[in-house]
C-alpha positions in Angstrom: 50.8 -32.8 -69.5 47.1 -31.5 -68.6 46.7 -34.7 -66.8 50.0 -34.0 -64.8 49.3 -30.3 -64.2 45.9 -31.6 -62.8 47.5 -34.1 -60.5 50.1 -31.5 -59.4 47.0 -29.5 -58.6 45.1 -31.7 -56.6 48.5 -32.9 -54.6 48.5 -29.1 -53.3 47.4 -29.2 -49.7 44.3 -27.2 -49.2 44.7 -23.7 -47.6 42.1 -21.9 -46.2 40.5 -18.8 -47.9 37.7 -16.4 -46.1 35.4 -15.7 -48.2 35.2 -12.0 -49.2 33.5 -9.7 -47.4 29.4 -8.9 -48.9 29.3 -6.3 -51.3 27.3 -4.1 -49.2 28.9 -4.5 -46.2 32.5 -3.2 -48.1 30.3 -0.1 -49.0 29.3 0.1 -45.5 32.7 0.1 -44.9 33.6 2.4 -46.9 30.8 5.0 -46.5 32.1 5.0 -42.9 35.3 5.8 -43.1 34.8 8.2 -45.6 32.0 9.8 -43.5 34.3 9.9 -40.5 37.1 11.6 -42.6 34.5 14.1 -43.6 33.7 14.9 -40.1 37.0 15.1 -38.8 37.8 17.7 -41.9 35.1 19.8 -40.8 36.0 19.9 -37.2 39.5 21.0 -37.9 37.3 23.4 -40.3 36.2 25.0 -37.6 38.7 25.0 -35.5 41.0 26.9 -37.5 37.7 29.5 -38.0 37.5 29.8 -34.2 40.1 32.1 -33.0 39.1 34.3 -35.9 35.8 34.5 -34.3 37.4 35.0 -30.8 38.6 38.0 -32.2 35.2 39.3 -33.4 33.9 38.8 -30.4 36.5 40.4 -28.6 36.5 43.6 -30.7 32.7 43.4 -30.2 33.0 43.1 -26.4 35.5 46.2 -26.5 33.2 48.0 -28.4 30.3 47.4 -25.5 32.7 48.6 -23.3 34.1 51.1 -24.5 30.2 53.4 -25.7 28.6 51.3 -23.2 30.3 52.0 -20.0 30.6 49.8 -17.0 31.4 49.7 -13.4 34.0 47.0 -13.4 35.9 48.1 -16.0 39.4 46.9 -14.4 37.8 43.5 -14.1 36.4 43.7 -17.6 39.8 45.0 -19.0 41.9 42.0 -17.1 39.5 39.5 -18.6 39.7 40.8 -21.9 43.2 40.7 -22.0 43.6 37.1 -20.6 40.9 36.1 -23.6 43.1 38.1 -26.2 46.3 36.2 -25.1 44.1 32.6 -24.8 43.0 33.2 -28.3 46.1 34.4 -30.0 47.7 30.9 -28.3 44.5 28.8 -30.0 46.1 30.1 -33.2 48.9 28.1 -33.1 47.8 25.0 -32.1 48.0 21.9 -34.6 44.3 20.5 -33.7 45.3 18.5 -37.2 47.8 16.4 -35.6 46.2 16.6 -31.9 42.5 16.4 -32.5 42.5 12.5 -32.4 45.1 12.2 -29.3 43.8 11.9 -25.9 46.0 15.0 -25.4 44.4 17.2 -28.2 40.8 16.1 -27.0 41.3 17.3 -23.7 43.2 20.4 -24.7 39.4 20.6 -26.5 37.9 20.6 -23.1 39.6 23.1 -21.8 39.0 25.1 -25.0 35.4 24.5 -24.4 35.5 25.8 -20.6 37.2 28.8 -21.1 34.7 29.9 -23.6 32.0 29.1 -21.3 33.8 30.7 -18.7 34.6 33.5 -20.4 30.8 34.3 -21.5 29.5 33.6 -18.2 32.3 36.0 -16.1 31.4 38.7 -18.9 27.7 38.4 -17.8 28.7 38.3 -14.2 30.0 41.3 -14.3 29.2 43.3 -17.3 25.6 43.0 -17.5 23.0 40.8 -19.1 24.0 42.5 -22.4 26.9 40.5 -23.2 24.6 37.4 -23.0 24.2 37.7 -26.4 27.7 35.9 -26.7 25.6 32.5 -26.1 24.4 32.2 -29.4 27.9 32.3 -30.6 30.0 30.4 -28.2 27.7 27.2 -27.4 26.9 26.8 -31.3 30.8 26.9 -32.0 31.1 24.3 -29.2 28.3 22.0 -30.7 30.2 21.7 -33.8 33.8 21.3 -32.6 32.6 18.6 -30.0 31.7 15.2 -31.0 29.9 12.3 -29.3 29.2 12.0 -25.6 31.4 15.2 -25.3 29.4 17.5 -27.0 26.3 16.6 -25.0 28.3 17.5 -22.0 29.4 20.7 -23.0 26.0 21.3 -24.5 24.8 20.5 -20.5 27.6 22.5 -19.2 26.5 25.5 -21.4 22.8 25.0 -20.8 23.7 24.8 -16.1 26.3 28.0 -16.6 23.3 30.1 -18.5 20.9 29.3 -15.7 22.6 29.8 -12.8 24.2 33.1 -14.4 20.8 34.0 -15.2 19.7 33.3 -11.4 23.1 35.5 -9.8 22.1 38.2 -12.2 18.3 37.7 -10.9 16.9 37.8 -14.1 13.3 36.6 -14.2 11.7 33.1 -15.5 10.5 33.7 -18.6 13.2 36.2 -19.7 15.5 33.2 -19.1 13.0 30.8 -20.5 12.9 32.7 -23.9 16.9 33.3 -23.7 17.7 29.7 -23.4 15.2 28.4 -26.0 17.0 30.9 -28.4 20.3 29.4 -27.8 18.6 26.1 -28.6 17.1 27.1 -31.8 20.4 28.8 -32.8 22.4 25.2 -31.6 19.7 23.0 -33.8 20.3 25.0 -36.7 24.1 25.2 -36.8 24.1 21.3 -36.0 21.6 20.6 -39.1 23.1 22.7 -41.3 26.8 21.2 -40.2 25.2 17.4 -40.7 24.1 18.7 -44.5 27.2 20.3 -45.0 29.4 16.9 -43.4 27.2 14.7 -45.8 28.1 17.0 -48.7 31.7 17.0 -48.4 31.4 12.7 -48.1 29.5 12.2 -51.1 32.1 14.8 -52.9 34.9 12.2 -51.5 33.1 9.2 -52.6 32.5 10.7 -56.1 36.2 11.4 -56.1 37.4 8.4 -54.5 35.1 6.6 -57.6 36.6 8.4 -60.5 40.2 8.0 -59.2 39.2 4.2 -59.0 37.9 4.0 -62.3 40.4 6.3 -63.7 43.5 3.4 -62.5 41.1 0.6 -63.7 41.1 1.8 -67.0 44.7 2.7 -67.3 45.3 -0.7 -66.0 43.1 -2.0 -68.7 44.5 0.1 -71.6 48.2 -1.3 -70.3 47.1 -4.9 -70.9 45.3 -4.0 -74.3 48.7 -2.4 -75.6 51.0 -5.4 -74.5 48.5 -8.0 -76.0 47.9 -5.6 -79.4 52.2 -5.5 -79.4 51.8 -9.4 -78.7 49.6 -10.0 -81.7 51.4 -8.1 -84.0 55.2 -10.0 -83.0 52.8 -13.4 -83.7 51.7 -11.9 -87.0 55.4 -11.5 -88.3 56.0 -14.8 -87.0 54.3 -16.2 -89.9 55.3 -13.6 -92.5 56.4 -14.9 -95.9 59.6 -14.5 -97.4 59.9 -11.8 -100.2 57.1 -9.4 -101.1 54.4 -11.6 -99.9 55.1 -10.7 -96.3 54.2 -7.6 -97.2 50.5 -7.8 -95.9 51.6 -8.9 -92.6 53.9 -6.0 -91.9 50.9 -3.7 -92.9 48.8 -5.3 -90.4 51.2 -5.8 -87.9 51.7 -1.7 -88.1 48.2 -1.0 -88.3 47.9 -2.8 -84.7 50.8 -1.0 -83.7 49.1 2.2 -84.3 45.9 0.9 -82.2 48.9 0.0 -79.2 50.5 3.2 -79.3 47.1 5.0 -78.3 46.5 2.5 -75.7 49.8 3.2 -74.4 49.1 7.1 -74.1 45.6 6.6 -72.5 47.0 3.8 -69.9 50.1 6.9 -68.7 47.8 9.5 -69.3 45.1 10.9 -66.3 42.8 11.8 -68.4 40.5 10.2 -71.3 41.4 12.4 -73.5 44.8 11.5 -76.1 47.0 14.4 -76.8 47.1 14.4 -81.1 50.9 15.6 -80.7 51.8 12.9 -78.8 50.0 10.5 -80.9 51.1 11.3 -83.7 54.6 11.3 -82.9 54.9 8.2 -81.7 53.0 7.1 -84.9 55.7 9.0 -87.1 58.8 7.5 -84.5 58.1 4.1 -85.6 58.3 4.7 -89.4 61.1 3.6 -91.4 62.4 7.4 -92.8 62.2 10.4 -91.1 58.8 12.0 -90.9 58.5 15.7 -89.5 55.5 16.5 -87.7 54.1 20.0 -87.4 50.8 20.1 -84.6 48.7 22.2 -83.3 47.7 21.9 -79.6 44.6 19.4 -80.3 43.6 16.5 -78.3 40.7 13.7 -79.1 38.6 11.1 -77.4 39.7 7.3 -77.4 37.4 7.0 -80.4 38.7 9.6 -82.5 41.6 9.3 -81.9 41.8 5.7 -82.6 40.4 6.4 -86.2 43.1 9.6 -86.6 45.9 7.0 -85.4 44.9 4.4 -88.1 44.4 6.8 -90.8 47.7 8.7 -90.0 49.9 5.8 -90.1 48.2 4.5 -93.6 49.0 8.2 -95.1 52.6 7.9 -93.9 53.1 4.2 -94.7 51.8 5.2 -98.5 54.0 8.6 -98.7 57.4 6.2 -97.4 56.2 3.3 -100.0 54.8 5.1 -103.0 56.7 8.4 -102.0 59.5 10.7 -101.5 61.3 12.8 -98.7 60.8 14.9 -97.1 57.4 14.0 -95.4 55.9 16.1 -93.3 52.5 15.8 -91.2 50.3 18.6 -90.2 46.9 18.8 -87.9 45.5 22.1 -87.6 42.3 23.8 -87.5 38.8 22.5 -85.2 35.9 23.4 -88.1 37.3 21.9 -90.0 40.2 19.5 -88.8 42.7 18.9 -91.3 45.7 16.4 -91.3 48.1 16.7 -94.3 50.8 14.4 -95.0 52.9 15.7 -97.9 55.6 14.3 -99.4 58.3 15.1 -102.6 57.2 12.4 -104.8 55.3 12.7 -107.5 53.5 9.6 -108.0 50.5 8.7 -106.8 50.3 4.6 -107.0 48.2 2.6 -104.8 45.3 5.7 -104.8 43.2 2.2 -104.9 44.9 0.1 -103.0 44.0 -1.8 -99.2 45.6 1.2 -97.3 43.9 3.9 -98.9 40.6 2.3 -99.4 40.9 1.9 -95.5 41.6 5.7 -95.3 38.6 6.8 -97.0 36.4 3.7 -95.0 37.4 5.3 -91.7 37.6 9.2 -92.7 33.9 8.9 -94.2 32.1 6.5 -92.3 33.8 7.0 -88.9 35.0 10.6 -88.8 32.6 12.0 -90.9 34.9 14.0 -93.1 36.5 13.6 -96.3 39.7 12.3 -98.0 41.7 14.0 -100.5 44.8 13.0 -102.7 46.5 15.3 -105.3 49.3 16.5 -106.5 51.1 20.6 -104.6 51.4 23.3 -106.8 55.1 23.2 -106.1 55.8 19.5 -106.8 55.0 16.3 -104.5 52.0 14.7 -103.4 50.0 15.5 -100.5 46.9 13.6 -99.0 44.6 15.6 -97.1 42.2 15.0 -94.4 39.2 17.0 -93.3 36.8 16.1 -90.7 34.6 18.2 -87.5 35.3 17.3 -83.8 32.2 15.7 -82.3 31.3 17.8 -79.3 
């Protein structure tokens, strides 16, 4: 049969499968994609902040007009009302939908031109005191624009500053000093923006990596659960008839309790296992009704596996050697106490394989203590006390 399979495989037509991209290339592409997204998100955030900065600037200009006085009040008032109307309209622009389109980039160019023109007209009509707005306007344009457009609009802003200074008759030294200060402000803003974008990109990469690892872990737990269930089913296929097969059933039940843990890990987003869900699933597979009462606790996967095995053995022992009702409780943190109570008065099989396994797991695996005894009101109590690892 193997020979036939090999022959069929050899007779299949060969298909060209392109080699996978090198790992370094894939990482560089992913990093570039994340960096692009981070820059876009940062620019969008600044654009959303822009109109609010505009209102602050308009309030400052209004205060200057009221307390400073000017000879062109009517012209400046018209300019202020126009700027306020444009700024209000900018608050409703859906930059998220437009910024990556040609129409959105053209609108951003128009917005940049309006900002530069507004400040230039303020300085030309109201005096050089309004040139302080350059420290707000030009860095803002440097952040929201990108690529060649950023260089273009910074050049336009610089030329506009020089022209306005020349029209106002400012000395060359004053113009040079103001230009140097504006350039320094732009440089500081660009450095801060680049730092923020790097941190945002690194955070996104970390989140994406964590999400990918969670997905891989969930898929691995799902496969482990399926494999364990298959092992349990195969084990029962070889079960001998009669009481000789009890050991097979016990082993299959232990395997299924571990499979339950991996199913919960596959279904949950975190690596912590809810204690209530774990014990409820184990109790649901019992042959007799089992009542559970569990405080809101969670275990890491290793502790959950040990607690699940212990609970499975104690419930099985209560069903086999005790009597109804069977109650399971889990409570406390220091220590955490797991109790399995039943209505039987016998404590048979106290030295059997199941309880020997319980003692070993509790003492060596959980660092706790196991007790088996009679309850004051009748019945049997199996109790496990252990401390959760911090």
